[in-house]
C-alpha positions in Angstrom: 0.0 0.0 0.0 1.2 3.5 -0.8 0.4 6.3 1.6 0.3 9.9 0.4 3.1 12.3 1.1 2.7 14.6 4.2 -0.6 16.4 4.0 -1.3 19.9 5.2 -4.5 19.6 7.3 -4.6 23.2 8.7 -7.8 23.8 10.6 -10.2 26.4 9.6 -10.6 27.4 13.2 -8.2 26.2 15.9 -9.4 28.6 18.6 -12.0 26.2 20.0 -14.7 28.9 19.9 -17.5 27.8 17.8 -20.4 29.0 19.8 -21.2 25.5 21.1 -19.6 22.4 22.4 -18.5 21.3 18.9 -15.2 22.6 17.5 -14.6 23.3 13.8 -12.2 20.6 12.6 -9.9 20.9 9.6 -11.4 20.3 6.1 -8.9 17.5 5.6 -11.1 15.7 3.1 -10.8 18.6 0.6 -7.0 18.3 0.8 -7.4 14.6 0.0 -9.4 15.3 -3.1 -6.7 17.7 -4.3 -4.1 15.1 -3.7 -6.0 12.6 -5.8 -6.0 15.0 -8.6 -2.3 15.6 -8.5 -0.8 12.2 -7.8 0.0 10.0 -10.9 -1.3 7.1 -8.8 -4.0 8.4 -6.5 -3.2 7.6 -2.9 -6.9 6.9 -2.3 -6.7 3.9 -4.6 -4.9 1.7 -2.0 -7.2 2.8 0.8 -10.3 2.2 -1.2 -9.1 -1.3 -1.9 -8.2 -1.6 1.8 -11.7 -0.6 2.7 -13.1 -3.4 0.6 -10.7 -5.9 2.3 -11.9 -4.7 5.7 -15.5 -5.1 4.7 -14.8 -8.7 3.7 -12.5 -9.7 6.5 -14.2 -7.8 9.4 -17.9 -7.9 8.8 -18.7 -7.1 12.4 -21.0 -8.9 14.7 -24.8 -8.7 14.3 -26.0 -5.3 15.5 -22.5 -3.9 16.0 -19.5 -2.5 14.2 -15.8 -3.2 14.1 -12.9 -1.5 16.0 -9.5 -1.4 14.3 -6.3 0.1 15.8 -3.5 1.8 13.8 0.0 2.1 15.2 3.5 2.6 13.9 6.8 1.7 15.6 8.4 4.9 14.2 6.2 7.9 14.9 2.6 9.1 15.0 2.6 11.0 11.7 2.4 7.9 9.6 -0.6 6.7 11.6 -2.3 10.0 11.4 -2.1 10.1 7.6 -3.3 6.5 7.3 -6.2 6.9 9.7 -7.5 10.0 8.0 -7.4 8.5 4.6 -8.9 5.2 5.7 -11.8 7.0 7.5 -12.5 9.0 4.4 -12.5 5.9 2.2 -14.6 3.8 4.5 -17.2 6.5 4.4 -17.0 7.3 0.6 -16.5 3.7 -0.6 -18.7 1.8 1.9 -21.0 4.5 3.2 -19.8 3.6 6.8 -20.5 5.7 9.8 -17.0 6.1 11.2 -15.6 7.2 14.6 -11.9 8.1 14.9 -10.4 7.9 18.4 -7.0 9.4 19.3 -6.0 7.0 22.1 -2.3 7.9 22.2 -1.2 8.4 25.8 2.4 9.2 25.0 2.4 11.6 22.1 5.4 11.9 19.7 3.7 14.6 17.6 0.4 16.3 17.1 -1.3 13.2 15.8 -4.9 13.0 14.8 -6.0 15.6 17.5 -3.6 18.3 16.4 -4.1 17.7 12.7 -7.8 18.4 13.1 -7.3 21.5 15.3 -8.6 19.9 18.5 -5.4 20.2 20.7 -7.3 22.1 23.4 -10.4 19.9 23.4 -11.2 17.4 26.1 -11.6 13.7 25.0 -10.2 10.3 25.5 -8.0 11.1 28.6 -11.0 12.6 30.4 -13.0 9.4 29.7 -10.3 7.2 31.0 -10.1 9.5 34.1 -13.6 8.6 35.0 -15.9 11.0 33.1 -17.6 8.2 31.2 -21.0 9.9 31.3 -19.6 12.6 29.0 -18.8 10.1 26.2 -21.3 11.5 23.7 -20.5 15.1 24.6 -16.8 14.8 23.9 -17.3 13.4 20.3 -16.9 16.1 17.6 -18.4 16.0 14.1 -16.2 16.6 11.2 -17.2 18.3 8.0 -17.4 14.9 6.4 -20.9 13.7 7.1 -20.8 10.4 8.9 -17.2 10.8 10.2 -16.7 11.8 13.8 -13.7 12.2 16.1 -12.9 11.7 19.8 -9.7 13.8 20.4 -6.9 12.8 22.8 -7.8 15.3 25.5 -5.7 15.8 28.6 -2.0 16.8 28.6 -0.7 13.4 27.6 2.4 11.7 29.1 3.0 9.2 31.8 0.1 10.4 34.1 -2.6 9.7 31.5 -4.4 6.5 32.8 -5.6 3.5 30.9 -8.4 1.7 32.5 -9.2 -1.4 30.4 -12.8 -1.9 31.7 -13.6 1.7 30.8 -11.9 1.4 27.4 -13.8 -1.8 26.7 -17.0 -0.2 27.6 -16.2 2.8 25.5 -15.5 0.7 22.4 -18.5 -1.6 23.0 -20.8 1.5 23.1 -19.0 3.0 20.0 -19.5 -0.2 18.0 -23.3 0.0 18.7 -23.4 3.5 17.0 -20.7 3.3 14.3 -19.9 0.8 11.6 -16.2 1.3 11.9 -14.2 2.6 14.9 -10.6 3.6 14.1 -8.3 4.1 17.1 -4.9 5.7 16.8 -2.3 4.2 19.2 1.2 5.1 20.0 4.2 2.8 19.3 3.8 -0.6 21.1 7.6 -0.5 21.8 7.5 2.9 23.6 4.4 2.6 25.8 2.9 -0.5 27.3 -0.4 1.2 27.6 -0.7 1.0 23.8 -0.3 -2.7 24.0 -3.0 -3.0 26.7 -5.3 -0.8 24.6 -4.7 -3.0 21.6 -6.1 -6.0 23.4 -9.5 -4.5 23.4 -9.8 -4.0 19.6 -10.8 -6.5 16.8 -7.5 -6.1 14.9 -4.3 -4.0 14.9 -2.7 -2.6 11.7 1.0 -2.0 12.2 2.2 0.7 9.8 5.7 0.7 8.3 7.3 3.0 5.8 9.5 1.7 3.0 13.2 2.5 3.4 12.6 4.0 6.9 11.1 1.4 9.2 13.5 -1.1 10.5 12.4 -4.7 10.2 13.6 -5.4 13.7 11.3 -2.7 15.2 8.4 -4.0 13.1 9.0 -7.6 14.1 9.4 -6.6 17.8 6.2 -4.6 17.7 4.3 -7.5 16.2 5.8 -9.9 18.7 4.9 -7.8 21.8 1.4 -7.4 20.6 0.8 -11.1 20.0 2.5 -12.2 23.2 0.2 -10.0 25.2 -3.0 -11.3 23.8 -3.7 -9.3 20.6 -5.2 -12.0 18.3 -5.1 -10.2 14.9 -2.1 -8.1 13.8 -1.7 -7.0 10.2 1.3 -5.2 8.7 0.7 -2.4 6.2 3.8 -1.1 4.3 3.6 2.3 2.7 5.8 3.7 -0.1 8.6 6.0 0.9 7.6 9.7 0.9 9.0 11.7 -2.0 
């Protein structure tokens, strides 16, 4: 699979003042459309194919959706690009209702939350801290109808808790309301909380970049996930960025 080069997803309004509880996220899908028009081989092609594979291999249980986690042993940027593109293609190709969750507890860069201009918003960290009743309130709509996001929230770092029963309850509830739940995790080699969170999802996609990701780190990531009870780990290799 070939991922697009770094995309510029600058938010329309990163102030957090939208007159209500919903922030205005970046119009990232418009940038994706422009990329498709300029690339000799549209980056969306691989993700549309991937969407069909997901439909076939992860049909979901009756009355519920599927939760997939994306993580990279290198950095969060690769995961952010892939998650945004996959969410867009799941919606446009399959008509899925999609929830994106930024569940990184140690953050190497802005990730999904920063890319969509939600760095100051509450979200996943607050839910893990005990404010489960605010689950629906903390989800933000994007300008792509049918695609929503739960930002990372909190300050990030070693004090951000991971409570597996709360995470399991959050994902179970999300799968009742969404066809596909996409969760961004940090590197499994750098934070054991990412490994524990991965146990709660239906499958993990490990992302590697051609000519950059070392096979050892990829193998070690896969091994630590499998040894800790993650049952389905897939490797997705992207082309090198130009």
